[in-house]
N, C-alpha and C positions, 0 to 999 in steps of 0.2 A: 239349372238345366245342364245336362251332360253335353260336353263338347263333341262335335262330330268329326274330329280330325283323326288322330292316331290312337288306336284302341289296343290294349293288351288284354288277352284272354289267358287265364291260368287254369289249366286242366287238373283233374283230381290226382293223377299219378305223377305229376310234374315234380321236379326237384329244383332247389334254388340254383340259379346260374346268373352270369353277368348279362346285363342288358345294355344295349347301345341307346343312349338318348333318353328322353322322357316321354310320358304318355299323357294324353288328355283324359282318357277314361280307362279305368282298370275294372274288368269284369272277371269275377272268380266263379269257376264251376265247382260247386260242391266241395270235395276234399281239397281243392286247390287253395282253400282258405288257409290251411296249415302252411302251405308253401309261401303264400303272400305274407303271412305273419313273420315267417323266418326271414324274408327278404326286406321286411320293414316297409312294405308298400301301403299306400293309402288306397283302400278299396272303395269303389263307387257302388258296385252291384254284386251281390252274391245270389246265384241262382242254381237250381237243380232240384233233385228229389231228396237231397240231404241225407243220403244213406251212408256217406263217407265222413261225416263230421258228427260230433256229439251234440246233444241238446244244449249243453253248457256253451259250446263254441258258437252255436247258432244264436243263443241268447246274447252272448258277448258281442256278436256282430250287430245285432239289433240295437243293443245298448250304445254302441259306437255311432249309431245313426246310419249304418250301411243299409242301403235298400236291399231287401231280401224278396226273392220271387220263388215261390215253391211250385213244384210240378209233381204229379203222381209218379210212383215208381213204375207202374204199368203204363208205358208210353211208347210211341213209335219213333222216338229220336233219343240219341244219347244226350247227356248233359252238355257235352262239347258242341254238338250241332245246335242245341238250343242257344248256347252262348254265342255261336257264330251268327245265327239268325238275329239275335238281339243286337249284336254289333252292326249288322247290315241295316237293321231298322233305324239305328241311330244316324245313318248316313255317313258312317266311317269311310275315310278314303285310304286308310292303311290299317291292316289288322295283323298283329303279331301274336302267335299262339305259343305259349310255353307248355311243352308236353314232355313225354318220355317214351322210350322204346323198351322200358322194363315191364310194360303191361303184357297181357296175353296178346297174341298175334292179331286177332280180329280187331281188338280195340286200338292197337297201335296203328294198323293200316287204316282203320276208320278215321282216326285223328289225322293221319297223313293226308287222306283224301278230302279232308275239309278244305285243303288248299285249292282243290279243283272246284269245289262249290263256290268258294270266294272268287276265284279267277273267272268263273262263268258270268258273274255279275259285274266284272270289270274293276274289281278292287285289288290293290296290291296287298300281298300277304306273305307271311313267312312263318315257318314252324321252327322253334328253337328247342334244343335239348341241351344237356350238359356237354354233349360231344358234337352235335351237328347243328348246322344252320341250313334249312331246306326251303327252297322257293321255286316257283315256276317262272321260267324265262320265256317271254313271247317274241323277243327280237334281239335284245342286247342287255348285257350286264357287265358292270365294271367291279372288280375286286381291288380295293385299295388297302395297302398295308397288310396283306395276307401272305407275305412271303413264307415259304415253308409249309403252308397249309395244304392238305390233301383236298383235291377237287374232283368229284365225279359228276358227269353229265349224262342223264338218262333220257333218251327220246321218249316222249309221251304222246306224240302224234305218229301217224303211220310213217311219215318220212320227215326228216329235217334236211332242208336243202341249203347249200352254200354255207356250211358251218365253218366258222373261223375261231381259232383259239390263239390268243397272243399273250405272252408273258408266262407261259407254262413250260415245264420240262418237255412236254410233247405238244408242240403247236400244230395247228391244222389250218389249211387254207382252202376255202370253197369246196368242202367235202360233203358228200351226201351220206347221211346216216339214217338207217331205218330202225323202227321200233324192234327191239329184241337184240340188236347188235350191242356189243360191249366195248367197242372201240374207244369210247370216251370215259371209261372208268379209271379211277386211281391215277389221275394226273397230279402234278405238284406245281404250285405257283412259285415261281422263282424271281419274278420282278416285283417292284413296288406297286405297280399297277398291272393287273391282268384284265383282258377283255375277251368276252365271248359274244359273238353276234352271228346272225344267220338271216336268210331272206324268207324262209317259210317253215312253219311248224312250231312245236312247243318242246321245251326241254325242262326236265327237273334237275335243278342244281342242288348238289349235296356237298356242302363245304364242311370239312372237319375243323372244329373250332380250336 
């Protein structure tokens, strides 16, 4: 039986990249099978409409004992959303999505907004690409050992109140930032530990890896 702790989802257009820590469950969405193989990951579940892998690869996965779940190509969800729904159904308490921004814009944004779907049900999540680490902050986030990394914070609620940034080149104290403002883009972490916290609202954290 699959563990319900930390789940990794690998999307079709993803590329191999470094991962922090281990995962209890690895879900692969369609063409993400190729990425998972390159990374040497042990796959638990392969799902999707399988239009991005060959029949040989699909048979290979089945022969390895990987659970495969097929969906029709005419459906009202992307393979990525199906994978997220599956991870939620497992009772995951943390979901990490490995994706890419090399896709067409609609799919790239659709995958980014999977974080909002996961956040809505109260599960911690993160989207990783080769260049970025993206997550939703609801009140506080610490960045450890990220000196020199570029950090952008984007308000995703109407207003973020009493926003504080410590440990960056541009620190803030109790500042109000509204959706659409760009005050908090392109900061640089300069301390061993940087902290972002606020009293009200939601922020999208984009850390350049």
